[in-house]
DRENDO-1510 file (C-alpha; in Angstrom, 1 decimal, always signed):
<recs>
REC; n; res; u; v; w
REC; 1; TYR; +110.5; -42.9; -93.1 .
REC; 2; PHE; +111.5; -43.8; -96.7 .
REC; 3; LEU; +114.7; -42.5; -98.2 .
REC; 4; ASP; +114.3; -41.6; -101.9 .
REC; 5; SER; +117.8; -40.8; -102.8 .
REC; 6; LEU; +121.1; -40.1; -101.2 .
REC; 7; ILE; +124.2; -38.5; -102.7 .
REC; 8; LEU; +127.2; -37.8; -100.5 .
REC; 9; THR; +130.0; -35.6; -101.7 .
REC; 10; ASN; +133.3; -34.8; -100.0 .
REC; 11; ASP; +134.4; -31.3; -101.0 .
REC; 12; ASN; +136.9; -29.6; -98.7 .
REC; 13; SER; +136.1; -32.0; -95.8 .
REC; 14; CYS; +132.4; -31.2; -96.0 .
REC; 15; ILE; +129.8; -34.0; -96.5 .
REC; 16; SER; +126.5; -32.9; -98.0 .
REC; 17; PHE; +123.2; -34.6; -98.4 .
REC; 18; PHE; +121.1; -34.1; -101.5 .
REC; 19; GLY; +117.8; -35.9; -102.0 .
REC; 20; SER; +114.5; -36.2; -100.3 .
REC; 21; LEU; +113.2; -38.0; -97.3 .
REC; 22; ASP; +109.6; -39.2; -97.6 .
REC; 23; THR; +107.9; -38.6; -94.3 .
REC; 24; GLN; +104.3; -39.2; -95.4 .
REC; 25; GLU; +102.1; -40.7; -92.8 .
REC; 26; LYS; +99.8; -43.5; -93.7 .
REC; 27; ILE; +96.1; -43.0; -93.2 .
REC; 28; ASP; +94.9; -45.0; -90.2 .
REC; 29; VAL; +91.1; -45.4; -90.5 .
REC; 30; LYS; +88.4; -47.8; -89.4 .
REC; 31; VAL; +85.6; -48.3; -91.9 .
REC; 32; TYR; +82.4; -50.0; -90.6 .
REC; 33; PRO; +80.0; -51.7; -90.9 .
REC; 34; ASN; +81.2; -53.5; -94.0 .
REC; 35; ILE; +78.7; -55.1; -95.2 .
REC; 36; THR; +76.3; -52.2; -94.8 .
REC; 37; ASN; +72.7; -51.5; -95.4 .
REC; 38; GLY; +73.3; -47.8; -95.9 .
REC; 39; LEU; +75.4; -45.8; -93.4 .
REC; 40; THR; +79.1; -46.4; -93.3 .
REC; 41; HIS; +81.3; -44.9; -90.7 .
REC; 42; PHE; +84.9; -43.7; -91.3 .
REC; 43; ASP; +86.8; -43.1; -88.0 .
REC; 44; PHE; +90.3; -41.7; -88.4 .
REC; 45; ALA; +93.1; -42.1; -85.8 .
REC; 46; LYS; +94.3; -38.6; -86.4 .
REC; 47; THR; +92.2; -35.4; -86.7 .
REC; 48; ASP; +93.1; -33.8; -90.1 .
REC; 49; THR; +91.6; -32.8; -93.4 .
REC; 50; TYR; +90.5; -35.7; -95.6 .
REC; 51; LYS; +88.5; -36.3; -98.7 .
REC; 52; ILE; +86.5; -39.5; -99.3 .
REC; 53; MET; +85.6; -40.3; -102.9 .
REC; 54; LEU; +83.0; -43.1; -103.6 .
REC; 55; TYR; +83.0; -44.9; -106.9 .
REC; 56; SER; +80.9; -47.6; -108.6 .
REC; 57; LEU; +82.8; -50.7; -109.9 .
REC; 58; GLU; +82.4; -49.1; -113.4 .
REC; 59; GLY; +84.5; -46.1; -112.2 .
REC; 60; ASN; +81.7; -43.6; -112.0 .
REC; 61; ARG; +82.2; -41.1; -109.1 .
REC; 62; LEU; +79.1; -41.2; -106.9 .
REC; 63; GLN; +80.0; -39.1; -103.9 .
REC; 64; GLU; +82.7; -36.8; -102.6 .
REC; 65; VAL; +82.8; -36.1; -98.8 .
REC; 66; GLY; +85.1; -33.5; -97.3 .
REC; 67; ILE; +86.2; -34.0; -93.7 .
REC; 68; ASN; +87.9; -31.6; -91.4 .
REC; 69; GLY; +88.1; -33.7; -88.2 .
REC; 70; SER; +88.3; -37.4; -87.3 .
REC; 71; SER; +85.1; -39.0; -88.5 .
REC; 72; ALA; +82.5; -39.1; -91.2 .
REC; 73; ILE; +79.4; -41.0; -92.2 .
REC; 74; VAL; +78.8; -41.9; -95.9 .
REC; 75; ASP; +75.2; -42.7; -96.8 .
REC; 76; LEU; +74.9; -45.5; -99.4 .
REC; 77; SER; +71.2; -46.1; -98.8 .
REC; 78; SER; +70.2; -44.7; -102.1 .
REC; 79; TYR; +72.5; -47.0; -104.1 .
REC; 80; SER; +71.6; -50.5; -105.2 .
REC; 81; SER; +73.2; -53.6; -103.6 .
REC; 82; GLY; +76.7; -54.3; -104.8 .
REC; 83; ILE; +80.4; -53.4; -104.3 .
REC; 84; TYR; +81.6; -49.8; -104.1 .
REC; 85; ILE; +85.1; -48.5; -104.1 .
REC; 86; TYR; +86.3; -45.7; -101.8 .
REC; 87; LYS; +89.4; -43.6; -102.0 .
REC; 88; ILE; +90.6; -41.5; -99.1 .
REC; 89; PHE; +92.9; -38.6; -99.7 .
REC; 90; GLY; +94.9; -37.0; -96.8 .
REC; 91; ASN; +98.3; -36.5; -95.3 .
REC; 92; GLY; +99.7; -36.4; -98.9 .
REC; 93; THR; +98.7; -40.0; -99.5 .
REC; 94; THR; +95.8; -42.1; -100.8 .
REC; 95; LEU; +94.1; -45.2; -99.3 .
REC; 96; SER; +91.5; -47.3; -101.2 .
REC; 97; GLY; +89.1; -50.0; -100.2 .
REC; 98; LYS; +85.7; -51.5; -100.9 .
REC; 99; ILE; +82.3; -51.4; -99.3 .
REC; 100; VAL; +79.7; -54.0; -99.8 .
REC; 101; LYS; +76.1; -52.7; -99.8 .
REC; 102; ARG; +73.3; -55.2; -99.1 .
</recs>
């Protein structure tokens, strides 16, 4: 947990809390194989709703995969060899990484 702000006031012997408590969970995922010839697996530790976005190094969005569960397979076989960036959205947070395609 991360505490964003905390203000304590003492009015009439009452202490109040004003602020927010960040309880966002991190995305726990295994991405393999990396280096890939085509199919890349995403296995999430928690079953939830996620979105995987795949980008070229130039920033062009190539794929969007919606997940309602704990795993997905992204097919890169139609793309040329190189490095690709993925972004995973879920649990109110974002995780990014790279995939190397042979």
